[in-house]
C-alpha positions as CSV (number, residue, x, y, z in Angstrom):
1,M,53.8,-19.6,-12.4
2,L,52.3,-22.8,-11.1
3,R,53.8,-22.1,-7.7
4,F,52.2,-18.6,-7.7
5,L,48.8,-20.0,-8.6
6,S,49.0,-22.7,-6.0
7,L,49.8,-20.0,-3.4
8,L,46.8,-18.0,-4.5
9,L,44.6,-21.0,-4.2
10,F,45.9,-21.8,-0.8
11,L,45.4,-18.2,0.5
12,A,41.9,-18.0,-1.0
13,G,40.9,-21.3,0.5
14,S,42.2,-20.1,3.9
15,A,40.2,-16.9,3.7
16,A,37.1,-18.7,2.6
17,L,37.5,-21.3,5.4
18,A,37.9,-18.5,8.0
19,Y,34.9,-16.5,6.6
20,G,32.6,-19.6,6.4
21,G,33.6,-20.7,9.9
22,Y,32.8,-17.3,11.3
23,Q,29.4,-17.1,9.5
24,Y,28.6,-20.6,10.8
25,M,29.5,-20.0,14.4
26,N,28.2,-16.4,14.8
27,P,24.5,-17.1,14.3
28,Q,24.6,-19.9,16.8
29,S,26.2,-17.7,19.5
30,N,23.7,-14.9,18.8
31,A,20.8,-17.3,19.0
32,S,22.0,-18.7,22.3
33,L,22.3,-15.2,23.7
34,E,19.0,-13.8,22.4
35,T,16.6,-16.8,23.0
36,P,14.8,-16.1,26.2
37,T,13.9,-18.8,28.7
38,P,10.2,-19.2,28.8
39,P,8.8,-18.4,32.3
40,S,7.3,-21.3,34.2
41,V,3.5,-21.1,34.4
42,S,1.7,-22.6,37.3
43,S,-1.4,-24.6,36.4
44,S,-3.0,-24.2,39.8
45,F,-5.4,-21.3,40.5
46,D,-6.4,-20.0,43.9
47,S,-10.1,-19.9,43.9
48,G,-10.5,-19.1,47.5
49,P,-12.1,-21.2,50.3
50,E,-14.8,-23.6,49.4
51,P,-18.3,-22.6,50.6
52,L,-19.7,-24.6,53.5
53,A,-22.3,-27.2,52.8
54,G,-25.8,-25.7,53.0
55,T,-24.6,-22.1,52.8
56,P,-26.5,-20.2,50.1
57,R,-24.5,-18.5,47.4
58,V,-24.9,-14.8,47.1
59,R,-25.1,-13.4,43.6
60,S,-24.5,-9.9,42.6
61,L,-27.7,-8.2,41.2
62,T,-25.7,-5.4,39.5
63,P,-25.4,-6.2,35.7
64,P,-22.0,-5.7,34.1
65,P,-21.5,-2.7,31.9
66,S,-22.5,-3.2,28.3
67,M,-20.1,-3.0,25.4
68,D,-22.0,0.1,24.1
69,D,-21.3,1.9,27.4
70,M,-17.6,0.9,27.3
71,F,-17.2,2.1,23.7
72,G,-19.1,5.3,24.5
73,V,-16.7,6.2,27.4
74,A,-13.6,5.4,25.2
75,S,-15.0,7.5,22.3
76,S,-15.7,10.4,24.6
77,Q,-12.1,10.2,26.0
78,T,-10.7,10.1,22.4
79,D,-12.8,13.1,21.3
80,D,-11.6,15.1,24.3
81,F,-8.0,14.2,23.5
82,M,-8.4,15.0,19.8
83,G,-9.8,18.4,20.8
84,S,-6.6,19.2,22.7
85,L,-4.4,18.6,19.6
86,R,-3.0,21.5,17.6
87,T,-1.7,21.8,14.0
88,V,2.0,22.7,13.4
89,P,4.3,22.6,10.4
90,I,6.4,19.5,9.8
91,A,9.1,18.5,7.4
92,H,11.3,15.5,6.7
93,E,14.2,14.7,4.5
94,T,15.2,11.4,2.8
95,P,17.6,10.6,-0.1
96,S,16.2,9.9,-3.5
97,S,18.9,7.1,-4.0
98,A,21.1,5.1,-1.8
99,R,23.9,2.5,-1.9
100,F,23.3,-1.1,-0.8
101,G,24.9,-1.7,2.6
102,R,25.8,2.0,3.0
103,S,23.9,3.9,5.6
104,F,22.2,7.3,5.1
105,A,20.5,9.8,7.4
106,V,16.7,10.4,7.7
107,T,15.7,13.6,9.5
108,L,12.3,14.7,10.7
109,S,11.6,18.2,12.1
110,L,8.5,19.6,13.8
111,D,8.1,23.3,14.7
112,A,5.7,24.3,17.5
113,T,7.2,27.7,18.1
114,G,4.8,29.6,15.8
115,D,6.9,29.6,12.6
116,D,5.3,28.7,9.2
117,S,7.9,26.1,8.3
118,A,10.1,23.4,9.9
119,V,12.7,23.1,7.1
120,E,15.4,25.1,8.8
121,S,16.4,22.2,11.0
122,L,16.9,19.8,8.1
123,P,20.4,19.2,6.5
124,G,19.1,20.2,3.0
125,T,21.0,17.6,1.1
126,G,18.2,15.3,0.0
127,N,14.5,15.3,-0.8
128,I,12.5,17.5,1.5
129,V,8.8,17.0,2.0
130,E,6.8,19.6,3.9
131,G,3.3,19.4,5.5
132,E,1.3,19.8,8.6
133,A,0.4,17.5,11.5
134,Q,-1.8,17.5,14.5
135,I,0.3,17.0,17.6
136,S,-0.1,16.5,21.4
137,T,2.2,17.6,24.1
138,T,4.3,14.4,23.6
139,V,5.0,12.9,20.2
140,Q,6.6,9.6,19.1
141,A,8.2,9.3,15.7
142,L,9.2,6.0,14.1
143,V,10.9,5.0,10.8
144,S,10.4,1.5,9.3
145,G,10.9,-0.4,6.0
146,E,11.2,-4.0,5.0
147,A,14.4,-3.4,3.1
148,F,16.2,-1.3,5.7
149,N,17.9,-1.6,9.0
150,V,16.9,1.4,11.1
151,E,18.8,2.8,14.1
152,A,17.5,5.7,16.1
153,I,20.0,8.5,16.8
154,T,17.7,10.7,18.8
155,P,14.9,9.7,21.3
156,A,11.9,8.3,19.6
157,T,9.5,10.0,22.1
158,Q,9.9,13.7,22.7
159,R,8.0,16.4,24.6
160,I,7.1,19.2,22.2
161,S,9.2,22.3,22.9
162,P,7.7,25.9,22.6
163,L,11.2,27.4,22.3
164,T,12.9,25.4,19.4
165,E,12.2,22.7,16.8
166,N,11.9,19.1,17.8
167,V,14.2,17.0,15.6
168,W,14.4,13.2,15.1
169,R,17.3,11.5,13.3
170,W,17.8,7.9,12.2
171,K,20.7,6.0,10.7
172,V,19.2,3.8,7.9
173,T,21.1,1.0,6.0
174,P,19.6,-0.6,2.9
175,T,19.5,-4.4,2.9
176,A,18.0,-4.9,-0.6
177,V,18.3,-3.3,-4.0
178,G,15.7,-1.7,-6.2
179,N,12.9,0.8,-5.5
180,Q,12.2,0.5,-1.7
181,E,9.6,2.1,0.5
182,L,10.5,4.0,3.7
183,V,7.7,4.8,6.1
184,I,7.8,7.7,8.7
185,E,5.0,7.6,11.3
186,L,3.9,10.1,14.0
187,F,2.0,9.0,17.1
188,A,0.4,10.9,20.0
189,L,0.6,9.2,23.4
190,M,-2.6,8.7,25.3
191,G,-1.4,7.3,28.6
192,N,0.0,3.9,27.6
193,E,-1.6,3.9,24.1
194,A,-0.4,5.4,20.8
195,L,-2.7,7.3,18.5
196,P,-1.6,7.6,14.9
197,L,-1.3,11.2,13.7
198,R,0.5,11.3,10.4
199,T,2.2,8.9,8.0
200,F,4.7,9.6,5.2
201,R,5.7,7.0,2.6
202,D,8.9,7.8,0.6
203,S,10.5,5.8,-2.2
204,V,14.3,5.3,-2.2
205,Q,16.1,3.8,-5.1
206,V,18.8,1.5,-3.7
207,E,21.7,0.8,-6.1
208,V,24.6,-1.6,-5.7
209,S,28.2,-1.5,-6.7
210,R,30.3,-4.5,-7.9
211,I,31.8,-4.8,-4.4
212,G,28.3,-4.7,-2.9
213,Q,27.2,-7.4,-5.3
214,A,30.1,-9.6,-4.2
215,V,29.2,-9.0,-0.6
216,A,25.6,-9.8,-1.2
217,I,26.4,-13.0,-3.1
218,A,28.8,-14.0,-0.3
219,Q,26.1,-13.4,2.3
220,S,23.6,-15.5,0.4
221,I,25.9,-18.6,0.2
222,S,25.5,-21.2,2.9
223,P,28.5,-21.1,5.4
224,I,28.9,-24.9,4.9
225,T,29.3,-24.3,1.2
226,V,31.9,-21.6,1.8
227,V,33.8,-23.9,4.2
228,A,33.8,-26.8,1.8
229,G,35.0,-24.5,-1.0
230,G,37.7,-23.2,1.2
231,I,38.9,-26.7,2.1
232,G,38.9,-27.7,-1.6
233,S,40.9,-24.6,-2.6
234,M,43.5,-25.2,0.1
235,L,43.9,-28.8,-0.9
236,A,44.3,-27.8,-4.6
237,G,47.0,-25.2,-3.6
238,L,48.7,-27.8,-1.4
239,F,48.7,-30.4,-4.2
240,G,50.1,-27.8,-6.6
241,F,53.0,-27.1,-4.2
242,V,53.7,-30.8,-3.8
243,G,53.6,-31.4,-7.6
244,F,55.9,-28.4,-8.2
245,F,58.6,-29.7,-5.8
246,R,58.2,-33.3,-7.1
247,R,59.1,-32.2,-10.6
248,K,62.3,-30.7,-9.3
């Protein structure tokens, strides 16, 4: 029995040592790959040739445009753009509950073909929310949430089709437990700018299993602590083996 326990301690220590070593080395390698090198900035400015001595400076008599004029032009452009928007049915689907660390799908559908509903393109396995939204010819849809990792499956920016529904899909993985907020946002594109059109806020109850709890606890422990515990467990198992054979 003592030999079996010693073997378990040694194996557990080896696994902890390997896991802690991986957790300790992996963030450093990622940081070295993702940290950009700041570009060099020149402190000298080319101000053009110096004026000759005695040469009078010529000043422009045309006053710069006022802030009111600038905002008036921008407001007029926005009003013209808003007048070109049209209202279409929209629907999205999210789960009411999810498992910690286990991904789920979020689907958004927009129908500009003339139908009264956009539900037909949804899977129909979760909570469905219907509504309407004003859209432009090109729409961008985004999903975000502090307690989720979001991966887009379809293009975030799509040109609206008059023949079939536009569908957006995301793969979402919960990173925290409890009642978490998931945000879906629609934007119309005005050149290089995005104009918010519609925002949905859904609540997802994230639950965790015992295995998930163990994984969460393991991820919260410092890698150095895991390595130290692994070394201690290996030494305890090794001493157990030595003590067992000495008694014989």
